[in-house]
C-alpha distance (Angstrom), angle and dihedral (degrees) to the residues before:
residue distance angle dihedral
X1 . . .
X2 3.76 . .
X3 3.83 97.0 .
X4 3.71 131.8 104.0
X5 3.81 116.8 -46.5
X6 3.74 133.8 -160.4
X7 3.82 107.8 -150.2
X8 3.75 116.8 -165.0
X9 3.87 128.8 -175.7
X10 3.77 117.8 -138.2
X11 3.79 132.2 -173.8
X12 3.85 100.1 165.8
X13 3.79 91.5 -100.8
X14 3.84 119.5 131.2
X15 3.78 89.3 -112.9
X16 3.82 92.7 54.1
X17 3.78 91.5 46.1
X18 3.82 89.2 53.6
X19 3.84 88.5 50.0
X20 3.86 88.9 48.7
X21 3.88 90.8 53.4
X22 3.84 91.6 47.6
X23 3.84 89.9 47.0
X24 3.81 92.7 49.7
X25 3.80 90.9 49.9
X26 3.84 91.2 50.5
X27 3.83 90.6 47.5
X28 3.80 91.6 50.7
X29 3.89 91.7 46.6
X30 3.81 95.1 49.4
X31 3.80 100.1 32.7
X32 3.75 90.5 -118.8
X33 3.81 127.8 148.7
X34 3.76 113.4 -102.3
X35 3.82 112.3 -134.9
X36 3.82 112.9 -168.6
X37 3.80 113.0 -162.9
X38 3.81 129.7 -171.0
X39 3.78 112.2 -170.5
X40 3.80 120.4 -158.3
X41 3.76 140.6 179.0
X42 3.79 130.9 -155.6
X43 3.80 116.9 -99.2
X44 3.84 106.4 -78.3
X45 3.78 92.4 15.5
X46 3.75 132.6 -90.3
X47 3.76 93.9 -63.3
X48 3.85 92.5 59.1
X49 3.79 90.9 43.9
X50 3.76 92.2 54.3
X51 3.72 92.0 50.4
X52 3.82 92.9 51.4
X53 3.86 109.7 16.8
X54 3.81 116.5 -163.5
X55 3.80 111.4 178.3
X56 3.88 95.5 -169.2
X57 3.82 88.8 54.7
X58 3.76 91.8 48.3
X59 3.80 89.4 51.3
X60 3.83 91.5 49.5
X61 3.79 90.5 49.6
X62 3.77 93.3 49.9
X63 3.87 89.8 48.3
X64 3.85 88.9 50.6
X65 3.84 89.5 50.8
X66 3.80 89.6 52.4
X67 3.75 90.7 49.0
X68 3.83 90.8 49.5
X69 3.79 90.1 51.1
X70 3.85 92.3 51.4
X71 3.79 89.7 47.1
X72 3.84 92.7 51.1
X73 3.82 90.6 48.4
X74 3.85 90.0 49.8
X75 3.77 93.0 48.4
X76 3.78 93.1 46.8
X77 3.84 96.9 43.5
X78 3.77 110.3 19.5
X79 3.80 92.7 169.3
X80 3.80 91.9 45.3
X81 3.80 130.4 -105.6
X82 3.75 115.8 -86.4
X83 3.72 131.9 -178.7
X84 3.85 95.3 30.4
X85 3.80 124.6 94.9
X86 3.78 102.5 -123.8
X87 3.79 138.3 -168.1
X88 3.71 128.0 172.4
X89 3.83 126.2 -153.9
X90 3.75 136.6 -175.6
X91 3.70 113.3 -151.7
X92 3.82 128.6 -167.5
X93 3.81 114.0 -137.9
X94 3.74 144.0 61.7
X95 3.80 110.9 -34.8
X96 3.76 99.5 -118.2
X97 3.77 96.7 42.9
X98 3.78 91.7 42.6
X99 3.84 91.1 54.9
X100 3.75 93.2 46.2
X101 3.81 89.9 50.0
X102 3.86 90.3 50.0
X103 3.76 93.5 49.3
X104 3.82 91.4 53.7
X105 3.82 100.3 142.1
X106 3.84 122.8 90.2
X107 3.73 91.8 -130.8
X108 3.82 95.1 50.2
X109 3.77 120.7 108.3
X110 3.83 114.0 -145.0
X111 3.82 115.4 -153.9
X112 3.80 120.4 -165.3
X113 3.76 135.5 168.0
X114 3.80 115.3 -109.6
X115 3.73 130.9 -156.0
X116 3.77 128.1 -8.9
X117 3.85 95.9 113.6
X118 3.77 121.4 114.1
X119 3.83 115.3 -106.2
X120 3.81 93.9 -109.0
X121 3.80 92.0 57.8
X122 3.76 91.6 51.0
X123 3.86 89.0 52.7
X124 3.77 91.1 51.3
X125 3.87 96.1 44.8
X126 3.74 125.8 21.8
X127 3.83 113.8 -116.0
X128 3.79 112.6 -94.4
X129 3.79 93.6 -141.2
X130 3.87 91.5 56.6
X131 3.84 90.6 48.7
X132 3.85 89.8 51.0
X133 3.79 94.5 48.4
X134 3.81 90.9 51.2
X135 3.83 99.3 44.0
X136 3.79 109.0 26.4
X137 3.82 118.7 109.9
X138 3.82 89.8 -151.1
X139 3.76 136.5 53.3
X140 3.84 114.8 -70.6
X141 3.86 125.0 -152.6
X142 3.77 112.0 -160.8
X143 3.79 108.9 -159.3
X144 3.85 110.8 -150.5
X145 3.73 123.0 -125.5
X146 3.83 103.8 -115.9
X147 3.73 126.6 -146.1
X148 3.75 90.7 -117.2
X149 3.77 88.9 57.3
X150 3.82 89.1 53.0
X151 3.87 89.7 52.0
X152 3.82 91.1 47.8
X153 3.80 88.4 50.4
X154 3.82 91.1 54.6
X155 3.78 92.4 48.1
X156 3.79 92.6 46.1
X157 3.87 89.2 50.8
X158 3.82 91.4 51.1
X159 3.81 91.0 49.4
X160 3.80 94.3 50.7
X161 3.81 92.8 57.0
């Protein structure tokens, strides 16, 4: 397609679904292609996988990532997404680096969810939005995690029990 793209990272979380909705709206408004990316790593990370490679496990993890991407798209757009050129990609790597590598054109717009994680998870793993803002070669839109999304997450957790 060669034109402008809106690249959005999804994980299935409420914050990433909010980013997906914002990205779809921006793609529709500007006539850009929407590229939905889910980035995954093997269990234990790349270092562990290189020490003890297991191709069947890798294949199963990739299949699970594809299923998570389909589920996220289904949750975000149950009736489908019309009027927006769409492509979905599953990328192996660390989330921030994988999204920056996917949004590799100067005229891309990278959309990511921001916030919404407990402080202890931010200490254990650097926020993806921060990584993208620092390293992307294109504009980055970090969509904040709203209080309403937090409440919806609590309700969703209660309903899934």
